[in-house]
Structures are given as structure tokens and as C-alpha cells.
C-alpha positions in Angstrom: 9.6 15.6 -14.4 13.1 15.7 -16.1 16.4 14.2 -14.5 19.7 16.0 -16.1 22.3 14.1 -13.4 23.1 17.4 -12.0 21.3 17.4 -8.6 18.3 19.1 -9.9 14.9 18.5 -11.4 13.0 20.1 -14.1 9.9 20.7 -13.4 6.8 21.6 -15.8 3.7 23.1 -13.9 0.4 24.0 -15.5 -1.9 26.2 -13.7 -5.7 24.5 -14.4 -6.7 28.0 -14.2 -4.4 29.5 -16.2 -6.0 33.4 -15.2 -5.4 32.7 -11.4 -1.8 32.0 -10.1 -0.9 33.7 -7.8 -1.4 33.6 -3.9 -3.8 36.8 -4.8 -6.0 34.8 -6.2 -5.6 31.5 -2.9 -4.7 34.0 0.0 -5.1 31.2 2.2 -2.7 28.7 0.4 0.4 30.5 1.9 -1.0 31.1 4.7 -1.5 27.6 5.8 1.7 25.8 4.3 3.5 29.4 7.0 1.0 27.7 9.8 2.5 24.1 8.9 5.6 24.4 7.4 6.9 27.2 9.7 9.7 26.7 9.1 9.0 28.2 5.1 9.0 31.6 7.2 13.2 31.2 7.0 13.5 30.8 3.3 15.6 32.7 1.6 13.8 34.3 -1.7 16.3 36.2 -4.4 13.2 38.8 -6.0 14.9 41.5 -6.7 12.8 43.7 -4.2 14.5 43.0 -0.8 11.1 40.7 0.4 11.3 37.5 3.0 9.5 34.8 1.7 6.7 35.6 3.6 6.3 39.0 2.8 7.2 38.0 -1.2 4.5 34.9 -0.6 1.4 37.5 -0.6 1.5 37.9 -4.3 3.5 35.0 -5.8 2.5 32.6 -8.3 2.1 29.6 -6.3 4.5 26.6 -8.7 7.2 29.5 -6.6 5.2 28.4 -3.4 5.2 24.5 -4.6 9.4 25.3 -5.8 9.7 26.6 -2.0 7.6 23.5 -0.3 9.1 20.6 -2.5 12.4 22.0 -0.6 11.2 22.6 2.6 10.0 19.1 2.5 12.9 17.7 1.4 14.8 19.8 4.9 11.4 17.6 6.7 12.6 14.4 5.7 16.4 14.2 5.5 19.3 16.4 7.0 20.2 18.7 4.1 23.0 20.9 2.4 21.4 24.4 1.2 19.0 23.3 -1.4 18.2 25.6 -4.3 15.2 26.0 -6.7 14.4 28.2 -9.2 10.5 29.6 -11.1 10.3 30.7 -14.4 8.1 31.5 -17.1 7.6 33.2 -20.7 4.3 33.9 -21.7 5.6 34.6 -25.2 6.5 31.5 -25.9 4.7 28.9 -23.6 1.2 29.6 -22.3 -0.1 31.4 -19.7 -0.2 29.3 -17.1 2.3 27.5 -17.4 5.5 27.6 -15.4 9.3 26.4 -15.2 10.6 24.9 -11.9 13.4 23.8 -11.1 14.8 22.2 -7.8 18.1 21.1 -6.3 18.2 17.6 -4.7 20.5 15.5 -2.9 18.1 12.0 -2.9 16.7 11.4 -6.2 13.8 8.8 -4.3 13.5 11.7 -1.9 12.8 15.0 -4.1 10.4 12.2 -6.2 8.8 12.0 -3.5 8.3 15.6 -2.0 7.3 17.0 -5.1 4.2 14.8 -5.3 3.4 15.7 -1.8 3.3 19.1 -2.2 0.9 18.4 -5.1 -1.2 16.4 -2.6 -1.1 20.0 0.0 -1.6 22.0 -2.5 -4.3 21.1 -4.0 -6.3 19.5 -0.9 -5.7 23.6 0.3 -6.6 25.3 -2.8 -9.4 22.8 -2.6 -9.7 23.3 1.6 -10.0 19.6 2.5 -6.2 19.6 3.6 -8.0 17.3 6.4 -7.8 14.8 3.4 -3.6 14.9 4.0 -1.6 13.6 7.1 1.0 15.9 6.8 2.8 13.6 9.8 2.1 10.6 8.5 3.6 11.9 4.6 6.7 13.9 6.6 7.1 9.8 7.6 6.6 8.5 4.4 9.4 11.1 2.9 11.8 10.1 5.7 11.4 6.4 4.8 11.7 7.2 0.4 15.1 9.6 2.0 16.8 6.1 3.9 16.2 3.8 0.7 16.8 6.9 -1.9 20.5 6.4 0.3 20.4 2.1 0.4 20.2 2.2 -3.1 22.5 4.8 -4.0 25.0 2.9 -1.8 24.5 -0.4 -3.1 24.3 1.5 -6.7 28.3 2.9 -5.5 29.7 -0.5 -4.2 28.4 -2.0 -7.7 29.8 0.6 -9.7 33.1 0.3 -7.4 33.7 -3.8 -8.4 32.7 -3.6 -11.5 35.2 -1.6 -12.5 38.0 -3.3 -9.5 36.5 -6.9 -12.2 37.1 -4.8 -15.1 41.4 -4.0 -14.0 41.7 -7.8 -13.5 39.9 -8.8 -16.8 42.3 -6.5 -18.3 45.5 -7.4 -16.6 
């Protein structure tokens, strides 16, 4: 994970099998995800073909699905504005199966949690072991992380403001 301070986190995702990286290879993953998170069907996706996200997921890269799941989990845990993401790859430069995923966020602590939960969900779906992930509990945990992240940010802003006031008083 790389945080650039611009409200975007950059991830490098390496598929375990570089020859099996699309939903065509694992059609059960998007099928279950849309059942678990019906709102995913409302996600917009600029895929160049004018396809809805649900339709795009019939044949898309699993890291692209991962990107949308991270965004969805953030929205489930905290009311957010419009968040965007992007998934890219260039196998002339990187090894086959390596993807670069960028996702916007409003709460740094929440996005870290959403990334980890999305990873657990995708891996559980891939292994047909979804019963090992308590989705409702994970969402509740993400909501707690969102509140904690908000409090940390609020305290940091307050301390920064107080520090500026002290520095200004010392200078005069």
C-alpha cells in the first residue's frame, strides 16, 4: 500500500496464478459478490464498452472487482462522497498477473480495513469458504474503524491548529 496524501491509495496486486486472473476463470466470485452486496450493481464503470458494472463483471480482471469491493465496503461503513478507482496493468513492464489498483478514500484507517476485508472476502469466495467470513461482523468492524479514523483525524487537526497558535504566540 502506498498513500500519496492525495486521498488515493495505490496497491500492487499479484494474482497467484498469472494465467487465471479474470472472472471468466472464477465466475462464482462476482455472482456471490452481487448477492452479498447488491449495491455493487449500481457502481458505474468506465470500461470503454458502455457495459454496466454487473455486465462487465462477467469478464473482467479479479483485481478490478477487488477495486470496486474496496469502494463498496467503504460506503457500507461510512457515508462517503463519490469514490473512484482504477485498475491498470502493463505486462511489457511488469510480470504477467501483476496489477496496479488505485482507490480513493476519505478515511485512511477505514480504507486500510476495507482493503483487508475485501482481500479476505475475495480469497474466501475463491476457495469456496465464504462461511469463514462473517460479513455483517466485518462491516460492523469497519464502522468502528471509520469512527476511530474520524476521531484521530479530528484530534490531529486540533493539535496541528494548537501548534500553529503556540508558534505564532512565541514569534510575537
